[in-house]
C-alpha positions as CSV (number, residue, x, y, z in Angstrom):
1,X,-99.0,4.5,23.8
2,X,-99.5,6.3,20.5
3,X,-100.3,9.9,20.2
4,X,-104.0,10.7,19.7
5,X,-105.0,12.5,16.5
6,X,-105.9,15.8,18.0
7,X,-107.1,17.3,14.8
8,X,-110.4,15.5,15.3
9,X,-110.7,16.3,19.0
10,X,-110.8,20.1,19.1
11,X,-113.5,21.0,21.7
12,X,-114.9,24.4,22.4
13,X,-114.1,25.9,25.8
14,X,-116.9,26.6,28.2
15,X,-116.8,30.4,27.4
16,X,-116.8,29.7,23.7
17,X,-119.8,27.5,24.0
18,X,-121.6,30.0,26.2
19,X,-120.9,32.8,23.7
20,X,-122.2,30.8,20.8
21,X,-125.4,29.9,22.7
22,X,-125.9,33.6,23.6
23,X,-125.4,34.6,19.9
24,X,-127.9,32.1,18.7
25,X,-130.4,33.2,21.3
26,X,-129.9,36.9,20.4
27,X,-130.2,36.2,16.7
28,X,-133.4,34.1,17.2
29,X,-134.8,37.0,19.3
30,X,-134.1,39.4,16.5
31,X,-135.8,37.2,14.0
32,X,-138.9,37.1,16.2
33,X,-139.3,40.9,15.7
34,X,-139.4,41.2,11.9
35,X,-140.3,44.9,11.9
36,X,-136.7,45.6,13.2
37,X,-135.3,43.6,10.3
38,X,-137.4,44.9,7.4
39,X,-134.9,47.7,6.8
40,X,-132.1,45.2,6.5
41,X,-133.9,43.3,3.7
42,X,-134.7,39.6,3.0
43,X,-131.1,38.9,2.2
44,X,-129.9,39.8,5.7
45,X,-132.7,37.7,7.2
46,X,-131.6,34.6,5.3
47,X,-128.0,35.3,6.2
48,X,-128.9,35.4,9.8
49,X,-130.9,32.2,9.5
50,X,-127.9,30.5,7.8
51,X,-125.6,31.8,10.6
52,X,-127.9,30.4,13.3
53,X,-127.9,27.0,11.5
54,X,-124.1,27.0,11.3
55,X,-123.7,27.9,15.0
56,X,-126.2,25.2,16.0
57,X,-124.3,22.7,13.9
58,X,-121.1,23.7,15.6
59,X,-122.7,23.3,19.1
60,X,-124.0,19.9,18.1
61,X,-120.6,18.8,16.8
62,X,-119.1,20.1,20.0
63,X,-121.5,18.0,22.1
64,X,-120.4,15.0,20.2
65,X,-116.8,15.6,21.2
66,X,-117.5,14.9,24.8
67,X,-115.6,11.8,25.8
68,X,-117.8,8.7,25.9
69,X,-117.2,6.0,28.4
70,X,-115.3,3.7,26.0
71,X,-112.7,6.3,25.1
72,X,-112.5,8.0,28.6
73,X,-110.2,5.4,29.9
74,X,-107.9,5.5,26.8
75,X,-107.9,9.3,26.9
76,X,-107.2,9.5,30.7
77,X,-104.4,7.0,30.3
78,X,-102.8,9.1,27.4
79,X,-103.3,12.3,29.5
80,X,-101.4,10.7,32.4
81,X,-98.7,9.4,30.1
82,X,-98.2,13.0,28.8
83,X,-98.1,14.3,32.4
84,X,-95.3,11.8,33.3
85,X,-93.3,13.2,30.3
86,X,-93.8,16.9,30.7
87,X,-94.2,17.6,34.4
88,X,-90.6,16.8,35.3
89,X,-89.4,19.1,32.6
90,X,-91.8,22.0,33.4
91,X,-90.5,25.1,35.2
92,X,-91.9,24.9,38.7
93,X,-94.3,27.3,40.2
94,X,-91.5,29.1,42.2
95,X,-89.4,29.4,39.0
96,X,-92.3,30.9,37.1
97,X,-92.8,33.5,39.8
98,X,-89.2,34.5,40.4
99,X,-88.6,38.2,40.9
100,X,-88.3,40.0,37.6
101,X,-84.8,41.1,36.6
102,X,-83.0,38.5,38.8
103,X,-80.7,35.8,37.6
104,X,-83.3,33.2,38.8
105,X,-85.9,34.9,36.6
106,X,-83.6,34.8,33.6
107,X,-83.0,31.1,34.1
108,X,-86.7,30.5,34.5
109,X,-87.5,32.3,31.2
110,X,-84.8,30.2,29.4
111,X,-86.1,27.0,30.9
112,X,-89.7,27.9,29.9
113,X,-88.6,28.7,26.4
114,X,-86.8,25.3,26.1
115,X,-89.8,23.5,27.6
116,X,-92.2,25.3,25.2
117,X,-90.1,24.5,22.1
118,X,-89.6,20.9,23.1
119,X,-93.1,20.0,24.4
120,X,-95.6,22.3,22.7
121,X,-97.2,19.5,20.8
122,X,-97.6,17.3,23.8
123,X,-98.9,20.2,25.9
124,X,-101.5,21.0,23.2
125,X,-102.6,17.3,23.1
126,X,-102.8,17.3,26.9
127,X,-105.0,20.4,26.8
128,X,-107.4,18.9,24.2
129,X,-107.7,15.7,26.2
130,X,-108.3,17.6,29.4
131,X,-111.0,19.7,27.7
132,X,-112.7,16.6,26.3
133,X,-112.6,14.7,29.6
134,X,-113.9,17.7,31.7
135,X,-115.9,19.8,29.2
136,X,-117.7,21.8,31.9
137,X,-114.5,22.8,33.8
138,X,-113.2,26.1,32.5
139,X,-109.8,25.4,34.1
140,X,-109.4,21.8,32.8
141,X,-107.0,22.7,30.0
142,X,-104.7,24.9,32.2
143,X,-101.3,23.4,32.6
144,X,-101.0,25.3,35.8
145,X,-103.1,22.5,37.4
146,X,-100.2,20.1,36.9
147,X,-97.3,22.5,37.3
148,X,-94.9,21.3,40.1
149,X,-95.1,23.5,43.2
150,X,-91.4,23.5,44.3
């Protein structure tokens, strides 16, 4: 299966979406009280309105990045394919939590560096797919969810 073009798939995280929504609400509230903004001038008001419009467009674009039923199966299949490639090569949970300063810890660090260099692109693609498939789950893109336990 071919790699999915992730440049078009970048989805905001739950916290990023919430922060943008909060910023829009705050700015809209400020615009409702024009006496507070009179000192800033008309230019500042128009800049704020432009900023609100940009943030709303970004939120709308992000909504469109939710996986739709037709592509969910394809994305889920690609995500599973990536998991079959990277999970056997990942440092395990026990390796990642080896006591610092020990030989086991040094081996784990080296293994993690090799893994990161070799699979960074696939891990990023997996994270983007996970975020699109589960947009409301703040932990969806964490590779810790697929890290082997032993």
